[in-house]
C-alpha positions as CSV (number, residue, x, y, z in Angstrom):
1,M,-12.3,64.8,40.7
2,E,-14.3,67.8,40.2
3,K,-16.8,65.8,37.7
4,N,-17.3,63.6,40.9
5,K,-18.2,66.3,43.0
6,I,-20.8,67.5,40.3
7,F,-22.2,64.1,40.0
8,L,-22.5,64.0,43.8
9,L,-24.2,66.8,43.8
10,A,-26.6,66.1,40.7
11,V,-27.4,62.6,42.8
12,L,-28.1,64.6,46.0
13,L,-30.6,67.0,44.5
14,F,-32.4,64.1,42.3
15,S,-32.4,62.2,45.9
16,A,-33.7,65.5,47.9
17,V,-36.6,65.3,45.5
18,H,-37.5,61.5,45.6
19,L,-36.6,61.3,49.5
20,N,-39.3,61.5,52.2
21,A,-41.1,65.0,53.1
22,Q,-38.4,65.4,56.0
23,Y,-35.6,66.4,53.2
24,T,-38.0,68.2,50.7
25,I,-37.6,72.1,50.6
26,P,-41.3,73.3,50.7
27,P,-43.0,76.4,49.3
28,P,-42.3,79.9,51.2
29,T,-44.8,80.5,54.3
30,G,-43.2,83.3,55.9
31,T,-42.6,81.5,59.3
32,E,-39.5,80.0,58.0
33,C,-37.4,81.8,61.2
34,T,-39.4,79.4,63.2
35,R,-38.2,76.3,61.5
36,I,-34.5,76.8,62.8
37,T,-34.8,77.1,66.6
38,L,-31.6,76.0,68.7
39,S,-33.2,73.0,69.6
40,Q,-33.9,71.8,65.8
41,L,-30.2,72.9,65.2
42,K,-28.9,70.4,68.3
43,V,-30.8,67.6,66.3
44,F,-28.8,67.9,63.4
45,Q,-25.7,68.5,65.8
46,N,-26.7,65.3,67.3
47,K,-27.0,63.4,64.0
48,L,-23.6,65.0,63.2
49,K,-21.9,63.3,66.1
50,E,-23.4,60.2,64.7
51,L,-21.5,60.4,61.6
52,L,-18.4,61.5,63.4
53,T,-18.7,58.3,65.7
54,L,-18.6,56.5,62.3
55,A,-15.8,58.5,61.5
56,T,-13.8,57.9,64.4
57,D,-14.5,54.0,64.2
58,D,-13.2,54.0,60.7
59,K,-10.2,56.1,61.3
60,R,-9.3,53.8,64.4
61,V,-9.5,50.5,62.5
62,Y,-8.0,51.9,59.2
63,G,-6.4,55.2,59.7
64,D,-2.9,53.7,60.2
65,T,-2.8,50.3,58.4
66,G,-5.8,50.5,56.0
67,R,-5.0,50.0,52.4
68,Y,-5.5,53.5,51.7
69,A,-5.5,54.9,55.4
70,A,-5.9,58.6,53.9
71,A,-9.3,58.0,53.0
72,A,-10.2,57.1,56.7
73,V,-8.1,59.9,58.3
74,N,-10.2,62.4,55.9
75,F,-13.2,61.0,56.5
76,Y,-12.6,61.7,60.2
77,V,-11.4,65.4,59.6
78,H,-14.2,66.6,57.4
79,A,-16.9,64.9,59.9
80,K,-14.9,66.5,62.7
81,N,-14.9,69.8,60.8
82,A,-19.0,69.8,60.3
83,Y,-19.6,68.6,63.9
84,D,-17.4,71.6,65.0
85,S,-19.3,74.1,62.8
86,I,-22.4,73.2,64.3
87,S,-21.4,73.0,67.5
88,R,-19.7,76.4,67.8
89,F,-22.8,78.1,66.1
90,N,-25.0,76.2,68.7
91,T,-22.9,78.0,71.4
92,W,-23.0,81.3,69.6
93,M,-27.1,81.1,69.5
94,T,-26.9,80.6,73.1
95,T,-25.0,83.5,74.2
96,G,-24.7,85.7,70.8
97,G,-27.5,87.3,68.6
98,D,-30.3,88.8,70.5
99,G,-29.5,86.5,73.7
100,N,-32.8,84.5,73.2
101,P,-31.9,80.9,71.8
102,A,-35.5,80.2,71.3
103,V,-36.4,82.6,68.9
104,T,-34.1,82.8,65.3
105,T,-33.4,86.6,64.3
106,Y,-32.8,87.4,60.6
107,S,-29.3,88.3,61.5
108,E,-28.6,85.2,63.2
109,A,-29.9,82.9,60.0
110,G,-27.4,85.2,57.5
111,H,-24.4,83.6,60.0
112,L,-26.3,80.2,59.9
113,M,-25.9,80.6,56.0
114,D,-22.6,81.1,56.2
115,E,-21.9,77.9,58.9
116,I,-24.0,75.8,56.4
117,R,-22.0,76.5,53.3
118,Y,-18.9,75.2,55.4
119,I,-20.9,72.4,57.0
120,N,-21.8,71.4,53.6
121,R,-18.3,71.5,52.1
122,D,-17.3,69.5,54.6
123,L,-20.2,66.9,54.2
124,T,-19.5,66.5,50.6
125,H,-15.7,65.7,51.4
126,A,-16.7,63.5,54.1
127,N,-19.1,61.5,51.8
128,W,-15.9,61.2,49.3
129,W,-13.8,60.0,51.6
130,A,-15.9,57.8,53.2
131,Q,-16.7,55.9,49.9
132,I,-13.0,55.5,49.2
133,S,-12.7,54.1,52.7
134,A,-15.9,51.8,52.1
135,I,-14.2,50.7,48.6
136,Y,-10.8,50.0,49.8
137,H,-11.3,48.9,53.2
138,K,-14.6,46.9,53.0
139,S,-15.6,49.5,55.9
140,R,-19.1,49.1,57.7
141,Y,-18.3,52.4,59.3
142,A,-17.3,54.3,56.3
143,S,-20.4,52.6,54.3
144,C,-23.0,53.9,57.0
145,G,-21.2,57.2,57.1
146,R,-21.5,57.3,53.1
147,E,-25.3,57.2,53.7
148,K,-25.4,59.5,56.9
149,S,-23.5,62.3,54.9
150,L,-26.1,62.3,52.2
151,Q,-29.0,62.2,54.5
152,L,-27.3,65.1,56.2
153,L,-26.4,67.0,53.0
154,A,-30.0,66.7,52.4
155,E,-31.1,68.0,55.8
156,S,-28.5,71.0,55.6
157,L,-29.8,72.1,52.5
158,N,-33.5,72.5,54.4
159,I,-31.6,74.4,56.9
160,L,-30.2,76.7,54.1
161,T,-33.4,77.2,52.4
162,Y,-34.8,78.0,56.0
163,S,-32.0,80.5,56.8
164,S,-32.0,82.1,53.3
165,R,-35.8,82.9,53.6
166,C,-35.5,84.0,57.7
167,Y,-32.6,86.3,56.5
168,I,-34.8,88.1,53.4
169,G,-37.6,88.4,55.5
170,P,-37.5,91.7,56.9
171,F,-36.7,93.4,53.7
172,R,-39.8,93.8,52.5
173,E,-38.5,96.0,49.3
174,V,-37.3,92.7,47.8
175,P,-40.0,91.5,45.3
176,P,-41.4,87.9,45.7
177,C,-40.6,85.6,43.2
178,R,-43.9,84.5,42.1
């Protein structure tokens, strides 16, 4: 199973290079904090909701009586966990942090990096279980969920990149990588 995860990560990184510009990671500009606003994170949340809808439908059809019902159930569990993580973070952004959801501070970016770590883990697992459900059940929901989870993983890597660069921004004593 560990080999499958490593293979998936390699495919994801390869794909991120060859997908359209939406999924490539640009060089640092110094304006990374402006790239992770609450409104942009809500777009990501809505895309996670689409994944959750696919997983819910897959679980509804195959979660009890499917040839490998656990695949549909686990696809759903991990899609829901990813969606719940970004939902909690977005709620916190409206009430926590600096109280200004239109601006992301370096400390908010640090918290987002932590959430993205969990979201990436759940998206990786959702992708795996969607693949298994697609294979065993010939499920269109799971097949679409597999693709959607890969796209979301690529987007989440961009969010992680911007969050990391935003977080380190105020620490001028950190030498640049040039």
